[in-house]
CHARMM-style PDB file with segment names, atoms N, HN, CA, C and O in Angstrom:
ATOM      1  N   UNK     1       5.732  -8.700 -20.923  1.00  0.00      PROA
ATOM      2  CA  UNK     1       5.341  -7.811 -19.758  1.00  0.00      PROA
ATOM      3  C   UNK     1       6.043  -8.149 -18.614  1.00  0.00      PROA
ATOM      4  O   UNK     1       6.269  -9.322 -18.317  1.00  0.00      PROA
ATOM      5  N   UNK     2       6.487  -6.986 -17.798  1.00  0.00      PROA
ATOM      6  HN  UNK     2       6.304  -6.033 -18.039  1.00  0.00      PROA
ATOM      7  CA  UNK     2       7.240  -6.940 -16.777  1.00  0.00      PROA
ATOM      8  C   UNK     2       6.785  -7.707 -15.633  1.00  0.00      PROA
ATOM      9  O   UNK     2       5.628  -7.306 -15.510  1.00  0.00      PROA
ATOM     10  N   UNK     3       7.007  -8.662 -14.619  1.00  0.00      PROA
ATOM     11  HN  UNK     3       7.947  -8.988 -14.719  1.00  0.00      PROA
ATOM     12  CA  UNK     3       6.239  -9.015 -13.865  1.00  0.00      PROA
ATOM     13  C   UNK     3       5.800  -8.175 -12.622  1.00  0.00      PROA
ATOM     14  O   UNK     3       6.495  -7.362 -12.013  1.00  0.00      PROA
ATOM     15  N   UNK     4       4.566  -8.519 -12.378  1.00  0.00      PROA
ATOM     16  HN  UNK     4       4.001  -9.180 -12.872  1.00  0.00      PROA
ATOM     17  CA  UNK     4       4.193  -7.658 -11.064  1.00  0.00      PROA
ATOM     18  C   UNK     4       4.998  -7.547  -9.956  1.00  0.00      PROA
ATOM     19  O   UNK     4       5.181  -6.451  -9.426  1.00  0.00      PROA
ATOM     20  N   UNK     5       5.624  -8.809  -9.445  1.00  0.00      PROA
ATOM     21  HN  UNK     5       5.476  -9.700  -9.876  1.00  0.00      PROA
ATOM     22  CA  UNK     5       6.492  -8.804  -8.405  1.00  0.00      PROA
ATOM     23  C   UNK     5       7.495  -7.873  -8.288  1.00  0.00      PROA
ATOM     24  O   UNK     5       7.915  -7.293  -7.286  1.00  0.00      PROA
ATOM     25  N   UNK     6       7.961  -7.775  -9.916  1.00  0.00      PROA
ATOM     26  HN  UNK     6       7.620  -8.246 -10.729  1.00  0.00      PROA
ATOM     27  CA  UNK     6       9.337  -6.859 -10.018  1.00  0.00      PROA
ATOM     28  C   UNK     6       8.904  -5.433  -9.488  1.00  0.00      PROA
ATOM     29  O   UNK     6       9.437  -4.718  -8.639  1.00  0.00      PROA
ATOM     30  N   UNK     7       7.771  -5.246 -10.254  1.00  0.00      PROA
ATOM     31  HN  UNK     7       7.338  -5.826 -10.944  1.00  0.00      PROA
ATOM     32  CA  UNK     7       7.510  -3.496  -9.913  1.00  0.00      PROA
ATOM     33  C   UNK     7       7.026  -3.252  -8.275  1.00  0.00      PROA
ATOM     34  O   UNK     7       7.405  -2.345  -7.534  1.00  0.00      PROA
ATOM     35  N   UNK     8       6.251  -4.148  -8.023  1.00  0.00      PROA
ATOM     36  HN  UNK     8       5.944  -4.885  -8.624  1.00  0.00      PROA
ATOM     37  CA  UNK     8       6.221  -3.897  -6.524  1.00  0.00      PROA
ATOM     38  C   UNK     8       7.433  -3.935  -5.713  1.00  0.00      PROA
ATOM     39  O   UNK     8       7.554  -3.196  -4.735  1.00  0.00      PROA
ATOM     40  N   UNK     9       8.444  -4.859  -6.114  1.00  0.00      PROA
ATOM     41  HN  UNK     9       8.346  -5.459  -6.908  1.00  0.00      PROA
ATOM     42  CA  UNK     9       9.900  -4.649  -5.228  1.00  0.00      PROA
ATOM     43  C   UNK     9      10.381  -3.595  -5.693  1.00  0.00      PROA
ATOM     44  O   UNK     9      11.497  -3.709  -5.185  1.00  0.00      PROA
ATOM     45  N   UNK    10      10.440  -2.468  -6.370  1.00  0.00      PROA
ATOM     46  HN  UNK    10       9.534  -2.376  -6.782  1.00  0.00      PROA
ATOM     47  CA  UNK    10      10.711  -1.514  -6.799  1.00  0.00      PROA
ATOM     48  C   UNK    10       9.788  -0.554  -5.972  1.00  0.00      PROA
ATOM     49  O   UNK    10      10.444   0.300  -5.377  1.00  0.00      PROA
ATOM     50  N   UNK    11       8.686  -0.490  -5.818  1.00  0.00      PROA
ATOM     51  HN  UNK    11       8.152  -1.184  -6.301  1.00  0.00      PROA
ATOM     52  CA  UNK    11       7.660   0.209  -5.254  1.00  0.00      PROA
ATOM     53  C   UNK    11       8.052   0.218  -3.499  1.00  0.00      PROA
ATOM     54  O   UNK    11       8.228   1.213  -2.796  1.00  0.00      PROA
ATOM     55  N   UNK    12       8.126  -1.477  -3.031  1.00  0.00      PROA
ATOM     56  HN  UNK    12       7.983  -2.284  -3.602  1.00  0.00      PROA
ATOM     57  CA  UNK    12       8.466  -1.055  -1.612  1.00  0.00      PROA
ATOM     58  C   UNK    12      10.020  -0.499  -1.537  1.00  0.00      PROA
ATOM     59  O   UNK    12      10.291   0.131  -0.515  1.00  0.00      PROA
ATOM     60  N   UNK    13      10.910  -0.642  -2.370  1.00  0.00      PROA
ATOM     61  HN  UNK    13      10.689  -1.154  -3.201  1.00  0.00      PROA
ATOM     62  CA  UNK    13      12.199  -0.161  -2.094  1.00  0.00      PROA
ATOM     63  C   UNK    13      12.220   1.236  -2.175  1.00  0.00      PROA
ATOM     64  O   UNK    13      13.147   1.826  -1.619  1.00  0.00      PROA
ATOM     65  N   UNK    14      11.179   1.998  -2.894  1.00  0.00      PROA
ATOM     66  HN  UNK    14      10.426   1.519  -3.346  1.00  0.00      PROA
ATOM     67  CA  UNK    14      11.463   3.388  -3.078  1.00  0.00      PROA
ATOM     68  C   UNK    14      12.472   4.119  -3.598  1.00  0.00      PROA
ATOM     69  O   UNK    14      12.940   5.211  -3.273  1.00  0.00      PROA
ATOM     70  N   UNK    15      12.815   3.121  -4.715  1.00  0.00      PROA
ATOM     71  HN  UNK    15      12.435   2.235  -4.980  1.00  0.00      PROA
ATOM     72  CA  UNK    15      14.078   3.328  -5.686  1.00  0.00      PROA
ATOM     73  C   UNK    15      13.761   4.411  -7.013  1.00  0.00      PROA
ATOM     74  O   UNK    15      12.662   4.303  -7.558  1.00  0.00      PROA
ATOM     75  N   UNK    16      14.395   5.085  -7.342  1.00  0.00      PROA
ATOM     76  HN  UNK    16      15.288   5.172  -6.899  1.00  0.00      PROA
ATOM     77  CA  UNK    16      14.273   5.674  -8.483  1.00  0.00      PROA
ATOM     78  C   UNK    16      14.731   4.690  -9.525  1.00  0.00      PROA
ATOM     79  O   UNK    16      15.755   4.015  -9.424  1.00  0.00      PROA
ATOM     80  N   UNK    17      13.847   4.662 -10.581  1.00  0.00      PROA
ATOM     81  HN  UNK    17      13.015   5.210 -10.663  1.00  0.00      PROA
ATOM     82  CA  UNK    17      13.756   3.820 -11.704  1.00  0.00      PROA
ATOM     83  C   UNK    17      13.494   4.353 -13.117  1.00  0.00      PROA
ATOM     84  O   UNK    17      12.757   5.311 -13.350  1.00  0.00      PROA
ATOM     85  N   UNK    18      14.154   3.660 -14.025  1.00  0.00      PROA
ATOM     86  HN  UNK    18      14.754   2.883 -13.836  1.00  0.00      PROA
ATOM     87  CA  UNK    18      14.062   4.029 -15.337  1.00  0.00      PROA
ATOM     88  C   UNK    18      13.111   2.924 -16.000  1.00  0.00      PROA
ATOM     89  O   UNK    18      13.416   1.755 -15.767  1.00  0.00      PROA
ATOM     90  N   UNK    19      12.155   3.134 -16.685  1.00  0.00      PROA
ATOM     91  HN  UNK    19      11.907   4.084 -16.875  1.00  0.00      PROA
ATOM     92  CA  UNK    19      10.983   2.378 -17.479  1.00  0.00      PROA
ATOM     93  C   UNK    19      11.457   2.457 -18.829  1.00  0.00      PROA
ATOM     94  O   UNK    19      11.626   3.613 -19.216  1.00  0.00      PROA
ATOM     95  N   UNK    20      11.692   1.643 -19.569  1.00  0.00      PROA
ATOM     96  HN  UNK    20      11.555   0.703 -19.254  1.00  0.00      PROA
ATOM     97  CA  UNK    20      11.457   1.959 -21.109  1.00  0.00      PROA
ATOM     98  C   UNK    20      10.250   1.356 -21.329  1.00  0.00      PROA
ATOM     99  O   UNK    20       9.859   0.341 -20.753  1.00  0.00      PROA
ATOM    100  N   UNK    21       9.522   2.119 -22.350  1.00  0.00      PROA
ATOM    101  HN  UNK    21       9.840   2.944 -22.818  1.00  0.00      PROA
ATOM    102  CA  UNK    21       8.266   1.914 -23.237  1.00  0.00      PROA
ATOM    103  C   UNK    21       8.731   1.477 -24.801  1.00  0.00      PROA
ATOM    104  O   UNK    21       9.902   1.330 -25.150  1.00  0.00      PROA
ATOM    105  N   UNK    22       7.603   1.310 -25.620  1.00  0.00      PROA
ATOM    106  HN  UNK    22       6.652   1.429 -25.337  1.00  0.00      PROA
ATOM    107  CA  UNK    22       7.674   1.226 -26.989  1.00  0.00      PROA
ATOM    108  C   UNK    22       7.991   2.861 -27.472  1.00  0.00      PROA
ATOM    109  O   UNK    22       7.039   3.621 -27.650  1.00  0.00      PROA
ATOM    110  N   UNK    23       9.215   3.264 -27.639  1.00  0.00      PROA
ATOM    111  HN  UNK    23       9.989   2.647 -27.494  1.00  0.00      PROA
ATOM    112  CA  UNK    23       9.568   4.331 -28.164  1.00  0.00      PROA
ATOM    113  C   UNK    23       9.622   5.444 -27.031  1.00  0.00      PROA
ATOM    114  O   UNK    23       9.691   6.584 -27.491  1.00  0.00      PROA
ATOM    115  N   UNK    24       9.610   5.381 -26.089  1.00  0.00      PROA
ATOM    116  HN  UNK    24       9.553   4.455 -25.715  1.00  0.00      PROA
ATOM    117  CA  UNK    24       9.657   6.364 -24.882  1.00  0.00      PROA
ATOM    118  C   UNK    24       9.895   5.767 -23.684  1.00  0.00      PROA
ATOM    119  O   UNK    24       9.591   4.611 -23.390  1.00  0.00      PROA
ATOM    120  N   UNK    25      10.642   6.862 -22.741  1.00  0.00      PROA
ATOM    121  HN  UNK    25      10.889   7.801 -22.979  1.00  0.00      PROA
ATOM    122  CA  UNK    25      11.107   6.003 -21.547  1.00  0.00      PROA
ATOM    123  C   UNK    25      10.735   7.176 -20.500  1.00  0.00      PROA
ATOM    124  O   UNK    25      10.218   8.247 -20.820  1.00  0.00      PROA
ATOM    125  N   UNK    26      11.045   6.831 -19.359  1.00  0.00      PROA
ATOM    126  HN  UNK    26      11.465   5.962 -19.099  1.00  0.00      PROA
ATOM    127  CA  UNK    26      10.564   7.738 -18.050  1.00  0.00      PROA
ATOM    128  C   UNK    26      11.564   7.354 -17.135  1.00  0.00      PROA
ATOM    129  O   UNK    26      12.077   6.242 -17.260  1.00  0.00      PROA
ATOM    130  N   UNK    27      12.000   8.298 -16.015  1.00  0.00      PROA
ATOM    131  HN  UNK    27      11.584   9.202 -15.913  1.00  0.00      PROA
ATOM    132  CA  UNK    27      12.654   8.062 -14.866  1.00  0.00      PROA
ATOM    133  C   UNK    27      12.184   8.843 -13.582  1.00  0.00      PROA
ATOM    134  O   UNK    27      12.247  10.058 -13.395  1.00  0.00      PROA
ATOM    135  N   UNK    28      11.738   7.951 -12.810  1.00  0.00      PROA
ATOM    136  HN  UNK    28      11.687   6.964 -12.962  1.00  0.00      PROA
ATOM    137  CA  UNK    28      11.093   8.555 -11.576  1.00  0.00      PROA
ATOM    138  C   UNK    28      10.924   7.466 -10.369  1.00  0.00      PROA
ATOM    139  O   UNK    28      11.639   6.486 -10.162  1.00  0.00      PROA
ATOM    140  N   UNK    29       9.803   7.897  -9.644  1.00  0.00      PROA
ATOM    141  HN  UNK    29       9.222   8.693  -9.812  1.00  0.00      PROA
ATOM    142  CA  UNK    29       9.646   7.025  -8.254  1.00  0.00      PROA
ATOM    143  C   UNK    29       8.257   6.420  -8.714  1.00  0.00      PROA
ATOM    144  O   UNK    29       7.458   7.223  -9.196  1.00  0.00      PROA
ATOM    145  N   UNK    30       7.867   5.044  -8.614  1.00  0.00      PROA
ATOM    146  HN  UNK    30       8.516   4.391  -8.222  1.00  0.00      PROA
ATOM    147  CA  UNK    30       6.666   4.475  -8.652  1.00  0.00      PROA
ATOM    148  C   UNK    30       5.713   4.833  -7.403  1.00  0.00      PROA
ATOM    149  O   UNK    30       5.822   4.387  -6.261  1.00  0.00      PROA
ATOM    150  N   UNK    31       4.845   5.656  -7.838  1.00  0.00      PROA
ATOM    151  HN  UNK    31       4.756   6.019  -8.766  1.00  0.00      PROA
ATOM    152  CA  UNK    31       3.852   6.341  -6.543  1.00  0.00      PROA
ATOM    153  C   UNK    31       2.648   5.016  -6.318  1.00  0.00      PROA
ATOM    154  O   UNK    31       2.371   4.705  -5.160  1.00  0.00      PROA
ATOM    155  N   UNK    32       2.084   4.401  -7.292  1.00  0.00      PROA
ATOM    156  HN  UNK    32       2.310   4.653  -8.233  1.00  0.00      PROA
ATOM    157  CA  UNK    32       1.076   3.619  -6.848  1.00  0.00      PROA
ATOM    158  C   UNK    32       0.932   2.519  -8.123  1.00  0.00      PROA
ATOM    159  O   UNK    32       1.003   2.824  -9.313  1.00  0.00      PROA
ATOM    160  N   UNK    33       0.730   1.272  -7.621  1.00  0.00      PROA
ATOM    161  HN  UNK    33       0.672   1.024  -6.654  1.00  0.00      PROA
ATOM    162  CA  UNK    33       0.551   0.386  -8.636  1.00  0.00      PROA
ATOM    163  C   UNK    33      -1.232  -0.173  -8.176  1.00  0.00      PROA
ATOM    164  O   UNK    33      -1.740  -0.163  -7.055  1.00  0.00      PROA
ATOM    165  N   UNK    34      -1.812  -0.593  -9.414  1.00  0.00      PROA
ATOM    166  HN  UNK    34      -1.399  -0.601 -10.325  1.00  0.00      PROA
ATOM    167  CA  UNK    34      -3.476  -0.930  -9.313  1.00  0.00      PROA
ATOM    168  C   UNK    34      -2.997  -2.367 -10.204  1.00  0.00      PROA
ATOM    169  O   UNK    34      -2.492  -2.345 -11.326  1.00  0.00      PROA
ATOM    170  N   UNK    35      -3.311  -3.652  -9.356  1.00  0.00      PROA
ATOM    171  HN  UNK    35      -3.721  -3.670  -8.444  1.00  0.00      PROA
ATOM    172  CA  UNK    35      -2.889  -4.774 -10.132  1.00  0.00      PROA
ATOM    173  C   UNK    35      -4.378  -5.129 -10.767  1.00  0.00      PROA
ATOM    174  O   UNK    35      -4.374  -5.918 -11.712  1.00  0.00      PROA
ATOM    175  N   UNK    36      -5.449  -4.687 -10.388  1.00  0.00      PROA
ATOM    176  HN  UNK    36      -5.453  -4.046  -9.621  1.00  0.00      PROA
ATOM    177  CA  UNK    36      -6.607  -5.190 -10.973  1.00  0.00      PROA
ATOM    178  C   UNK    36      -6.863  -4.355 -12.236  1.00  0.00      PROA
ATOM    179  O   UNK    36      -7.827  -4.687 -12.925  1.00  0.00      PROA
ATOM    180  N   UNK    37      -6.146  -3.359 -12.604  1.00  0.00      PROA
ATOM    181  HN  UNK    37      -5.363  -3.089 -12.044  1.00  0.00      PROA
ATOM    182  CA  UNK    37      -6.374  -2.785 -13.822  1.00  0.00      PROA
ATOM    183  C   UNK    37      -4.853  -2.944 -14.554  1.00  0.00      PROA
ATOM    184  O   UNK    37      -4.837  -2.755 -15.771  1.00  0.00      PROA
ATOM    185  N   UNK    38      -3.777  -3.227 -13.991  1.00  0.00      PROA
ATOM    186  HN  UNK    38      -3.791  -3.380 -13.003  1.00  0.00      PROA
ATOM    187  CA  UNK    38      -2.746  -3.637 -14.539  1.00  0.00      PROA
ATOM    188  C   UNK    38      -2.074  -2.303 -14.921  1.00  0.00      PROA
ATOM    189  O   UNK    38      -1.961  -2.017 -16.113  1.00  0.00      PROA
ATOM    190  N   UNK    39      -1.634  -1.493 -13.977  1.00  0.00      PROA
ATOM    191  HN  UNK    39      -1.726  -1.726 -13.009  1.00  0.00      PROA
ATOM    192  CA  UNK    39      -0.981  -0.069 -14.303  1.00  0.00      PROA
ATOM    193  C   UNK    39      -0.510   0.373 -12.956  1.00  0.00      PROA
ATOM    194  O   UNK    39      -1.077   0.152 -11.886  1.00  0.00      PROA
ATOM    195  N   UNK    40       0.789   1.135 -13.186  1.00  0.00      PROA
ATOM    196  HN  UNK    40       1.249   1.314 -14.055  1.00  0.00      PROA
ATOM    197  CA  UNK    40       1.132   1.759 -12.476  1.00  0.00      PROA
ATOM    198  C   UNK    40       1.412   3.427 -12.521  1.00  0.00      PROA
ATOM    199  O   UNK    40       1.518   3.940 -13.635  1.00  0.00      PROA
ATOM    200  N   UNK    41       1.526   4.226 -11.390  1.00  0.00      PROA
ATOM    201  HN  UNK    41       1.440   3.809 -10.485  1.00  0.00      PROA
ATOM    202  CA  UNK    41       1.483   5.987 -11.584  1.00  0.00      PROA
ATOM    203  C   UNK    41       3.095   6.063 -10.937  1.00  0.00      PROA
ATOM    204  O   UNK    41       3.515   5.806  -9.809  1.00  0.00      PROA
ATOM    205  N   UNK    42       3.731   6.499 -12.088  1.00  0.00      PROA
ATOM    206  HN  UNK    42       3.389   6.708 -13.004  1.00  0.00      PROA
ATOM    207  CA  UNK    42       5.231   6.939 -11.742  1.00  0.00      PROA
ATOM    208  C   UNK    42       5.427   8.560 -11.894  1.00  0.00      PROA
ATOM    209  O   UNK    42       5.207   9.279 -12.869  1.00  0.00      PROA
ATOM    210  N   UNK    43       5.937   8.896 -10.537  1.00  0.00      PROA
ATOM    211  HN  UNK    43       6.116   8.313  -9.745  1.00  0.00      PROA
ATOM    212  CA  UNK    43       6.439  10.242 -10.573  1.00  0.00      PROA
ATOM    213  C   UNK    43       7.564  10.759 -11.644  1.00  0.00      PROA
ATOM    214  O   UNK    43       8.700  10.987 -11.227  1.00  0.00      PROA
ATOM    215  N   UNK    44       7.294  10.914 -12.815  1.00  0.00      PROA
ATOM    216  HN  UNK    44       6.372  10.729 -13.154  1.00  0.00      PROA
ATOM    217  CA  UNK    44       8.687  11.292 -13.561  1.00  0.00      PROA
ATOM    218  C   UNK    44       9.091  12.553 -13.020  1.00  0.00      PROA
ATOM    219  O   UNK    44       8.431  13.426 -12.456  1.00  0.00      PROA
ATOM    220  N   UNK    45      10.528  12.462 -13.356  1.00  0.00      PROA
ATOM    221  HN  UNK    45      11.065  11.753 -13.814  1.00  0.00      PROA
ATOM    222  CA  UNK    45      11.333  13.838 -12.723  1.00  0.00      PROA
ATOM    223  C   UNK    45      11.110  15.043 -13.537  1.00  0.00      PROA
ATOM    224  O   UNK    45      11.497  16.146 -13.150  1.00  0.00      PROA
ATOM    225  N   UNK    46      10.459  14.852 -14.723  1.00  0.00      PROA
ATOM    226  HN  UNK    46      10.145  13.956 -15.037  1.00  0.00      PROA
ATOM    227  CA  UNK    46       9.933  15.841 -15.594  1.00  0.00      PROA
ATOM    228  C   UNK    46       8.586  16.120 -15.939  1.00  0.00      PROA
ATOM    229  O   UNK    46       8.177  17.264 -16.140  1.00  0.00      PROA
ATOM    230  N   UNK    47       7.904  15.123 -16.008  1.00  0.00      PROA
ATOM    231  HN  UNK    47       8.236  14.194 -15.845  1.00  0.00      PROA
ATOM    232  CA  UNK    47       6.554  14.974 -16.511  1.00  0.00      PROA
ATOM    233  C   UNK    47       5.478  15.353 -15.163  1.00  0.00      PROA
ATOM    234  O   UNK    47       4.410  15.966 -15.152  1.00  0.00      PROA
ATOM    235  N   UNK    48       6.274  14.694 -14.051  1.00  0.00      PROA
ATOM    236  HN  UNK    48       7.141  14.195 -14.060  1.00  0.00      PROA
ATOM    237  CA  UNK    48       5.056  14.633 -12.772  1.00  0.00      PROA
ATOM    238  C   UNK    48       4.299  13.340 -13.044  1.00  0.00      PROA
ATOM    239  O   UNK    48       4.971  12.616 -13.778  1.00  0.00      PROA
ATOM    240  N   UNK    49       3.069  12.774 -12.685  1.00  0.00      PROA
ATOM    241  HN  UNK    49       2.522  13.362 -12.089  1.00  0.00      PROA
ATOM    242  CA  UNK    49       2.223  11.968 -12.379  1.00  0.00      PROA
ATOM    243  C   UNK    49       2.244  11.766 -13.920  1.00  0.00      PROA
ATOM    244  O   UNK    49       2.155  12.698 -14.719  1.00  0.00      PROA
ATOM    245  N   UNK    50       2.404  10.097 -14.348  1.00  0.00      PROA
ATOM    246  HN  UNK    50       2.476   9.340 -13.698  1.00  0.00      PROA
ATOM    247  CA  UNK    50       2.373   9.429 -15.295  1.00  0.00      PROA
ATOM    248  C   UNK    50       1.684   8.130 -15.191  1.00  0.00      PROA
ATOM    249  O   UNK    50       2.305   7.341 -14.479  1.00  0.00      PROA
ATOM    250  N   UNK    51       0.492   7.630 -15.731  1.00  0.00      PROA
ATOM    251  HN  UNK    51      -0.013   8.271 -16.310  1.00  0.00      PROA
ATOM    252  CA  UNK    51       0.065   6.492 -15.653  1.00  0.00      PROA
ATOM    253  C   UNK    51       0.783   5.384 -17.072  1.00  0.00      PROA
ATOM    254  O   UNK    51       0.817   5.694 -18.263  1.00  0.00      PROA
ATOM    255  N   UNK    52       1.188   4.336 -16.568  1.00  0.00      PROA
ATOM    256  HN  UNK    52       1.161   4.084 -15.600  1.00  0.00      PROA
ATOM    257  CA  UNK    52       1.951   3.484 -17.582  1.00  0.00      PROA
ATOM    258  C   UNK    52       1.282   2.165 -17.156  1.00  0.00      PROA
ATOM    259  O   UNK    52       1.446   1.692 -16.031  1.00  0.00      PROA
ATOM    260  N   UNK    53       0.275   1.409 -18.410  1.00  0.00      PROA
ATOM    261  HN  UNK    53       0.141   1.793 -19.324  1.00  0.00      PROA
ATOM    262  CA  UNK    53       0.184   0.094 -18.330  1.00  0.00      PROA
ATOM    263  C   UNK    53       1.366  -1.028 -18.334  1.00  0.00      PROA
ATOM    264  O   UNK    53       2.287  -1.107 -19.147  1.00  0.00      PROA
ATOM    265  N   UNK    54       1.127  -1.801 -17.317  1.00  0.00      PROA
ATOM    266  HN  UNK    54       0.378  -1.737 -16.657  1.00  0.00      PROA
ATOM    267  CA  UNK    54       2.081  -2.914 -17.382  1.00  0.00      PROA
ATOM    268  C   UNK    54       2.497  -3.594 -18.890  1.00  0.00      PROA
ATOM    269  O   UNK    54       3.652  -3.980 -19.069  1.00  0.00      PROA
ATOM    270  N   UNK    55       1.747  -3.679 -19.669  1.00  0.00      PROA
ATOM    271  HN  UNK    55       0.809  -3.366 -19.523  1.00  0.00      PROA
ATOM    272  CA  UNK    55       1.813  -4.163 -20.887  1.00  0.00      PROA
ATOM    273  C   UNK    55       2.883  -3.372 -21.919  1.00  0.00      PROA
ATOM    274  O   UNK    55       3.536  -3.898 -22.819  1.00  0.00      PROA
ATOM    275  N   UNK    56       2.871  -1.859 -21.501  1.00  0.00      PROA
ATOM    276  HN  UNK    56       2.340  -1.431 -20.769  1.00  0.00      PROA
ATOM    277  CA  UNK    56       3.654  -1.122 -22.313  1.00  0.00      PROA
ATOM    278  C   UNK    56       4.924  -1.317 -21.850  1.00  0.00      PROA
ATOM    279  O   UNK    56       5.801  -0.897 -22.605  1.00  0.00      PROA
ATOM    280  N   UNK    57       5.296  -1.849 -20.799  1.00  0.00      PROA
ATOM    281  HN  UNK    57       4.584  -2.190 -20.186  1.00  0.00      PROA
ATOM    282  CA  UNK    57       6.810  -1.768 -20.228  1.00  0.00      PROA
ATOM    283  C   UNK    57       7.546  -2.919 -20.595  1.00  0.00      PROA
ATOM    284  O   UNK    57       7.335  -4.108 -20.355  1.00  0.00      PROA
ATOM    285  N   UNK    58       8.764  -2.150 -21.441  1.00  0.00      PROA
ATOM    286  HN  UNK    58       8.936  -1.185 -21.636  1.00  0.00      PROA
ATOM    287  CA  UNK    58       9.484  -2.980 -22.290  1.00  0.00      PROA
ATOM    288  C   UNK    58      10.668  -3.576 -21.033  1.00  0.00      PROA
ATOM    289  O   UNK    58      11.103  -4.727 -21.065  1.00  0.00      PROA
ATOM    290  N   UNK    59      10.999  -2.728 -20.146  1.00  0.00      PROA
ATOM    291  HN  UNK    59      10.646  -1.793 -20.120  1.00  0.00      PROA
ATOM    292  CA  UNK    59      12.072  -2.841 -19.397  1.00  0.00      PROA
ATOM    293  C   UNK    59      11.969  -1.979 -17.885  1.00  0.00      PROA
ATOM    294  O   UNK    59      11.444  -0.867 -17.947  1.00  0.00      PROA
ATOM    295  N   UNK    60      12.391  -2.401 -16.716  1.00  0.00      PROA
ATOM    296  HN  UNK    60      12.818  -3.305 -16.666  1.00  0.00      PROA
ATOM    297  CA  UNK    60      12.259  -1.500 -15.543  1.00  0.00      PROA
ATOM    298  C   UNK    60      13.727  -1.910 -14.874  1.00  0.00      PROA
ATOM    299  O   UNK    60      14.122  -3.074 -14.810  1.00  0.00      PROA
ATOM    300  N   UNK    61      14.500  -0.708 -14.364  1.00  0.00      PROA
ATOM    301  HN  UNK    61      14.179   0.238 -14.416  1.00  0.00      PROA
ATOM    302  CA  UNK    61      15.708  -0.885 -14.203  1.00  0.00      PROA
ATOM    303  C   UNK    61      15.880   0.135 -13.199  1.00  0.00      PROA
ATOM    304  O   UNK    61      15.019   1.013 -13.262  1.00  0.00      PROA
ATOM    305  N   UNK    62      16.892   0.298 -12.135  1.00  0.00      PROA
ATOM    306  HN  UNK    62      17.591  -0.415 -12.085  1.00  0.00      PROA
ATOM    307  CA  UNK    62      17.431   1.246 -11.272  1.00  0.00      PROA
ATOM    308  C   UNK    62      17.674   2.287 -12.169  1.00  0.00      PROA
ATOM    309  O   UNK    62      18.010   2.120 -13.342  1.00  0.00      PROA
ATOM    310  N   UNK    63      17.492   3.432 -11.580  1.00  0.00      PROA
ATOM    311  HN  UNK    63      17.219   3.567 -10.627  1.00  0.00      PROA
ATOM    312  CA  UNK    63      17.920   4.736 -12.402  1.00  0.00      PROA
ATOM    313  C   UNK    63      19.467   4.978 -12.231  1.00  0.00      PROA
ATOM    314  O   UNK    63      19.980   4.692 -11.149  1.00  0.00      PROA
ATOM    315  N   UNK    64      19.965   5.313 -12.896  1.00  0.00      PROA
ATOM    316  HN  UNK    64      19.548   5.545 -13.775  1.00  0.00      PROA
ATOM    317  CA  UNK    64      21.511   5.848 -12.668  1.00  0.00      PROA
ATOM    318  C   UNK    64      21.855   7.325 -13.775  1.00  0.00      PROA
ATOM    319  O   UNK    64      21.588   7.512 -14.962  1.00  0.00      PROA
ATOM    320  N   UNK    65      22.345   7.927 -13.054  1.00  0.00      PROA
ATOM    321  HN  UNK    65      22.563   7.775 -12.090  1.00  0.00      PROA
ATOM    322  CA  UNK    65      22.602   9.181 -13.794  1.00  0.00      PROA
ATOM    323  C   UNK    65      23.878   8.846 -14.779  1.00  0.00      PROA
ATOM    324  O   UNK    65      24.814   8.075 -14.565  1.00  0.00      PROA
ATOM    325  N   UNK    66      23.620   9.657 -15.903  1.00  0.00      PROA
ATOM    326  HN  UNK    66      22.860  10.283 -16.076  1.00  0.00      PROA
ATOM    327  CA  UNK    66      24.774   9.239 -17.115  1.00  0.00      PROA
ATOM    328  C   UNK    66      26.212  10.049 -16.178  1.00  0.00      PROA
ATOM    329  O   UNK    66      26.164  10.926 -15.316  1.00  0.00      PROA
ATOM    330  N   UNK    67      27.345   9.369 -16.742  1.00  0.00      PROA
ATOM    331  HN  UNK    67      27.385   8.656 -17.442  1.00  0.00      PROA
ATOM    332  CA  UNK    67      28.284   9.666 -16.198  1.00  0.00      PROA
ATOM    333  C   UNK    67      28.806   9.343 -14.689  1.00  0.00      PROA
ATOM    334  O   UNK    67      29.799   9.889 -14.206  1.00  0.00      PROA
ATOM    335  N   UNK    68      28.084   8.478 -14.077  1.00  0.00      PROA
ATOM    336  HN  UNK    68      27.278   8.035 -14.469  1.00  0.00      PROA
ATOM    337  CA  UNK    68      28.459   8.086 -12.892  1.00  0.00      PROA
ATOM    338  C   UNK    68      28.746   6.438 -13.112  1.00  0.00      PROA
ATOM    339  OT1 UNK    68      29.124   5.745 -12.167  1.00  0.00      PROA
TER     340      UNK     68
END
């Protein structure tokens, strides 16, 4: 599971991120983090608001467009 501190860092920096989960991925910005319930809400570029459990996250990194 990815650390809570890493997730908060991306939230505070308001950066575009790429999140890899088991068999799927998301690109967008973190809108909200709920530490008590261990999930975040991501504003995905294509899907809109998506809730993601911390335990589902395999990797989180800055988003970069392909070809750059």
